[in-house]
C-alpha positions as CSV (number, residue, x, y, z in Angstrom):
1,M,34.5,42.2,-26.1
2,S,34.2,38.5,-25.0
3,L,31.0,36.5,-25.5
4,D,29.9,35.1,-22.1
5,I,27.2,32.5,-22.4
6,G,27.1,31.6,-18.7
7,F,29.9,29.0,-18.4
8,N,32.3,31.3,-16.6
9,R,30.0,33.0,-14.1
10,G,31.1,31.0,-11.0
11,P,30.3,27.5,-9.6
12,H,26.7,28.3,-8.6
13,N,25.8,29.2,-12.2
14,R,27.5,26.1,-13.5
15,E,25.5,24.0,-11.1
16,R,22.3,25.6,-12.2
17,L,23.2,24.8,-15.8
18,W,24.5,21.3,-15.4
19,G,22.1,20.1,-12.7
20,P,19.0,20.0,-15.0
21,L,21.2,18.4,-17.7
22,Y,22.2,15.6,-15.4
23,A,18.6,15.1,-14.4
24,L,17.4,14.7,-18.0
25,P,17.9,10.9,-18.2
26,A,15.8,10.4,-15.1
27,I,13.2,12.9,-16.3
28,A,13.0,11.1,-19.7
29,L,12.5,7.8,-17.9
30,V,9.6,9.2,-15.8
31,V,8.0,10.8,-18.8
32,V,8.3,7.6,-21.0
33,F,7.3,5.0,-18.4
34,I,4.9,7.0,-16.1
35,G,3.8,10.3,-17.7
36,Y,2.9,8.9,-21.2
37,P,1.1,5.8,-19.9
38,F,-0.9,7.8,-17.4
39,G,-1.7,10.5,-20.0
40,S,-2.9,7.7,-22.3
41,I,-5.1,6.3,-19.6
42,I,-6.7,9.7,-19.0
43,Y,-7.4,10.1,-22.7
44,H,-8.9,6.6,-23.1
45,S,-11.1,7.1,-20.1
46,F,-13.1,9.4,-22.3
47,T,-13.4,6.8,-25.1
48,H,-15.1,3.5,-26.0
49,W,-12.1,1.2,-26.7
50,N,-11.7,-2.6,-26.8
51,G,-7.9,-2.5,-27.2
52,L,-8.0,-3.6,-30.8
53,E,-10.1,-1.2,-32.8
54,P,-9.5,2.6,-32.8
55,A,-10.8,4.3,-29.7
56,R,-14.1,6.2,-30.2
57,W,-14.5,9.5,-28.2
58,I,-17.6,9.3,-25.9
59,G,-16.9,12.2,-23.5
60,V,-17.8,11.6,-19.8
61,K,-20.1,8.7,-20.4
62,N,-17.7,6.2,-18.7
63,Y,-17.7,8.5,-15.6
64,R,-21.5,8.8,-15.6
65,D,-21.8,5.0,-15.8
66,L,-19.5,4.7,-12.8
67,L,-21.9,6.7,-10.7
68,H,-24.6,4.1,-11.3
69,D,-22.3,1.0,-11.2
70,S,-23.2,-1.0,-8.1
71,L,-20.2,-3.3,-8.6
72,F,-17.9,-0.3,-8.6
73,R,-19.4,0.8,-5.3
74,L,-19.0,-2.7,-3.8
75,A,-15.4,-2.8,-5.0
76,L,-14.7,0.6,-3.5
77,R,-16.3,-0.4,-0.2
78,N,-14.0,-3.4,0.0
79,N,-11.0,-1.2,-0.6
80,L,-12.1,1.0,2.3
81,L,-12.5,-2.2,4.4
82,F,-8.9,-3.1,3.5
83,A,-7.8,0.4,4.4
84,I,-9.2,-0.1,7.9
85,S,-6.2,-2.4,8.6
86,V,-3.8,0.6,8.0
87,P,-3.8,1.8,11.6
88,V,-3.0,-1.7,12.8
89,Q,-0.2,-1.9,10.3
90,V,1.2,1.4,11.6
91,V,0.9,0.8,15.3
92,V,1.5,-2.9,15.9
93,P,4.8,-3.1,13.9
94,L,6.0,0.1,15.7
95,L,5.5,-1.6,19.1
96,M,7.2,-4.8,17.9
97,A,10.1,-2.9,16.4
98,Y,10.5,-1.0,19.7
99,L,10.6,-4.3,21.7
100,I,13.2,-5.7,19.3
101,H,15.2,-2.5,19.4
102,E,15.2,-2.8,23.2
103,R,16.5,-6.3,22.8
104,I,13.9,-8.2,24.7
105,P,14.7,-11.9,25.3
106,G,14.6,-13.7,22.0
107,W,14.8,-10.5,19.9
108,R,17.0,-12.1,17.2
109,L,14.4,-14.9,16.7
110,F,11.6,-12.4,16.6
111,R,13.4,-10.2,14.0
112,A,13.9,-13.1,11.7
113,T,10.4,-14.6,12.2
114,Y,8.5,-11.4,11.6
115,F,10.4,-10.6,8.4
116,L,9.8,-14.0,6.9
117,P,6.4,-13.1,5.1
118,A,8.2,-10.3,3.2
119,V,10.4,-12.9,1.6
120,Y,7.4,-14.8,0.1
121,S,5.7,-13.7,-3.1
122,T,2.0,-12.7,-2.9
123,V,1.1,-15.8,-5.0
124,V,2.7,-18.1,-2.4
125,I,1.0,-16.3,0.4
126,G,-2.4,-16.6,-1.4
127,L,-1.9,-20.3,-2.1
128,L,-0.9,-20.8,1.6
129,A,-4.2,-19.0,2.7
130,Q,-6.2,-21.4,0.4
131,V,-4.7,-24.4,2.1
132,I,-5.2,-23.0,5.6
133,F,-8.7,-21.6,5.3
134,A,-10.3,-24.1,2.9
135,S,-13.4,-25.9,4.1
136,H,-11.1,-28.9,4.8
137,G,-8.1,-26.8,5.6
138,A,-5.8,-26.5,8.5
139,V,-8.0,-24.1,10.6
140,N,-11.1,-26.4,10.4
141,I,-9.0,-29.5,11.1
142,A,-7.6,-27.8,14.2
143,F,-11.1,-26.9,15.4
144,G,-12.3,-30.5,14.8
145,K,-9.4,-32.1,16.6
146,T,-9.8,-29.8,19.6
147,G,-13.6,-30.5,19.9
148,L,-14.5,-27.0,18.7
149,T,-16.6,-28.2,15.7
150,G,-19.1,-25.4,16.2
151,L,-16.4,-23.0,15.0
152,E,-15.8,-24.8,11.7
153,H,-16.7,-22.7,8.8
154,D,-16.2,-22.4,5.0
155,W,-14.0,-19.4,5.4
156,L,-13.5,-18.6,1.7
157,G,-17.1,-19.5,0.8
158,S,-18.7,-16.6,2.8
159,G,-18.2,-13.0,1.8
160,P,-17.6,-11.5,5.3
161,T,-15.1,-14.2,6.3
162,A,-13.4,-14.2,2.9
163,I,-12.8,-10.4,3.3
164,G,-11.5,-11.1,6.8
165,V,-9.0,-13.7,5.4
166,I,-7.7,-11.3,2.9
167,L,-7.4,-8.6,5.6
168,L,-5.3,-11.0,7.7
169,L,-3.1,-11.8,4.7
170,L,-2.5,-8.1,4.1
171,I,-1.5,-7.4,7.7
172,W,0.7,-10.5,7.9
173,A,2.4,-10.0,4.6
174,N,3.4,-6.4,5.3
175,F,4.1,-6.8,9.0
176,G,7.8,-7.7,8.7
177,Y,8.6,-5.0,6.1
178,N,7.0,-2.3,8.4
179,V,9.0,-3.6,11.4
180,V,12.2,-3.3,9.4
181,L,11.4,0.3,8.4
182,Y,10.9,1.2,12.0
183,L,14.0,-0.5,13.1
184,A,16.0,1.3,10.4
185,G,14.6,4.6,11.6
186,M,15.4,3.8,15.2
187,S,19.0,2.9,14.4
188,T,19.5,6.4,12.9
189,M,18.4,8.2,16.0
190,D,20.8,9.6,18.5
191,P,21.1,6.9,21.3
192,Q,21.7,9.6,23.9
193,L,18.1,10.9,23.6
194,P,16.4,7.8,25.0
195,E,19.2,7.3,27.5
196,A,18.7,10.8,28.8
197,A,15.0,10.1,29.1
198,R,15.7,7.0,31.1
199,V,18.1,8.8,33.4
200,D,15.2,11.3,34.1
201,G,13.1,8.4,35.2
202,A,11.0,7.7,32.0
203,G,9.8,4.2,31.6
204,R,9.7,2.2,28.3
205,L,6.3,3.5,27.2
206,A,7.2,7.1,28.0
207,V,10.5,6.8,26.0
208,L,8.5,5.4,23.1
209,R,5.9,8.1,23.2
210,H,8.1,11.1,23.8
211,V,11.4,10.2,22.1
212,Y,10.9,7.5,19.5
213,I,7.5,8.4,18.0
214,P,8.5,12.1,17.4
215,G,11.8,11.0,16.0
216,L,10.1,8.5,13.7
217,R,7.6,10.9,12.2
218,R,8.9,10.6,8.7
219,V,9.0,6.8,8.9
220,I,5.5,6.8,10.3
221,E,4.4,8.9,7.3
222,L,6.0,6.5,4.9
223,V,4.4,3.4,6.5
224,L,1.0,5.1,6.6
225,V,1.0,6.2,3.0
226,T,2.6,3.1,1.5
227,N,0.2,0.8,3.3
228,T,-2.8,2.9,2.3
229,I,-1.6,2.6,-1.4
230,T,-1.3,-1.1,-0.9
231,A,-4.9,-1.4,0.4
232,F,-6.2,0.3,-2.7
233,A,-3.8,-0.7,-5.5
234,Y,-1.9,-3.9,-4.6
235,M,-4.6,-6.3,-3.7
236,L,-5.2,-7.9,-7.1
237,T,-2.9,-10.9,-6.6
238,Y,-4.4,-11.8,-3.2
239,I,-7.9,-11.6,-4.5
240,F,-7.1,-13.4,-7.7
241,V,-5.4,-16.3,-6.0
242,V,-7.4,-16.7,-2.9
243,T,-11.0,-16.0,-3.9
244,N,-11.0,-14.9,-7.6
245,G,-13.4,-12.2,-6.5
246,G,-15.9,-14.6,-5.0
247,P,-18.1,-15.9,-3.5
248,G,-20.1,-14.1,-6.2
249,F,-18.7,-10.6,-6.3
250,D,-18.2,-10.2,-2.5
251,T,-14.4,-9.8,-2.6
252,Y,-14.1,-7.6,-5.6
253,D,-12.0,-4.5,-5.2
254,T,-11.4,-1.7,-7.7
255,E,-8.1,-3.2,-9.0
256,F,-9.8,-6.6,-9.6
257,L,-12.7,-4.8,-11.3
258,I,-10.3,-2.9,-13.6
259,Y,-8.6,-6.3,-14.5
260,N,-12.0,-7.9,-15.3
261,E,-13.3,-4.9,-17.3
262,A,-10.1,-4.7,-19.3
263,F,-9.3,-8.3,-20.0
264,S,-12.5,-10.2,-19.5
265,Y,-14.9,-7.8,-21.2
266,Q,-12.5,-5.8,-23.3
267,A,-13.9,-2.5,-22.0
268,L,-10.6,-0.8,-21.7
269,G,-12.1,2.7,-21.9
270,Y,-14.3,2.0,-18.9
271,A,-11.4,0.3,-17.1
272,S,-9.3,3.4,-17.7
273,A,-12.0,5.6,-16.1
274,I,-11.9,3.4,-13.0
275,G,-8.1,3.6,-12.9
276,V,-8.3,7.5,-13.1
277,V,-10.8,7.6,-10.2
278,L,-8.8,5.1,-8.2
279,T,-5.6,7.2,-8.7
280,L,-7.4,10.4,-7.5
281,I,-8.7,8.6,-4.4
282,I,-5.3,7.4,-3.5
283,L,-3.8,10.8,-4.0
284,L,-6.5,12.4,-1.8
285,F,-5.9,9.9,0.9
286,G,-2.1,10.4,0.8
287,V,-2.3,14.2,0.9
288,F,-4.9,14.0,3.8
289,Q,-2.7,11.6,5.8
290,I,0.5,13.6,5.4
291,R,-1.3,16.9,6.2
292,M,-2.9,15.3,9.3
293,L,0.5,14.1,10.5
294,T,2.3,17.4,9.8
295,G,-0.4,19.7,11.0
296,G,-1.0,21.0,7.5
297,K,2.7,21.8,6.9
298,T,3.5,19.4,4.2
299,G,6.7,21.1,3.4
300,S,8.0,21.2,7.0
301,A,11.2,19.3,7.9
């Protein structure tokens, strides 16, 4: 009688055995660099911890305090304002990508120009915004020289306009990257499909609506979800460089609030609680958007 431990039961059994083994290094990296830190954040969200002394368990006090924290509500409201730009970041780059794909006159210049912001770091973009929108910056100088002095404004010294400047930065900085994603998706589509639609008499808008948009559904999902995540979790550099949360607290967002609570006030337990809530909000938004686009069939192809 031979001892069969599963190595000689055909190729499918060997794949089932070796597949998880090959995945172990990747799984280990995810656990070490994502799973453990996030588990630590969840634990410390139930503690009072300054990062130096041992954490002291306080239960759900941090979460109760969040419910009454007006600065957290203001920061979350600003994140929702940033998220308003997401439909613009989905639709406008799609239209531009379609025009470039159709090779309108000057399409090579447009392709290079619109991708240019993606090359710059967020710090450079923030410093550029300071120069342009300062009280004596390029925008006010342009208004003054054209006789439109009534439109001059301290753009970064007023809460609503400062939020507007950061929104413009967000849209501009991500525009080229989103265009490239759409162009990549269009290049993988069967060129016979739009050609057949044109032969049947469809115009450019009809081809875009009935051929390209359905074929780019997965790309649209990617652009929608990634830009929503950016609006909630990647605004720290823009806010830190352009306004530093000001004027007052008007341009605080949740990420900037986490940074200040953790490193300015050493309230790492409270900052961890904000981080957990922010993660749940992003997760809910992502699931809702994908279900909305797929008609509730998140696992459909």
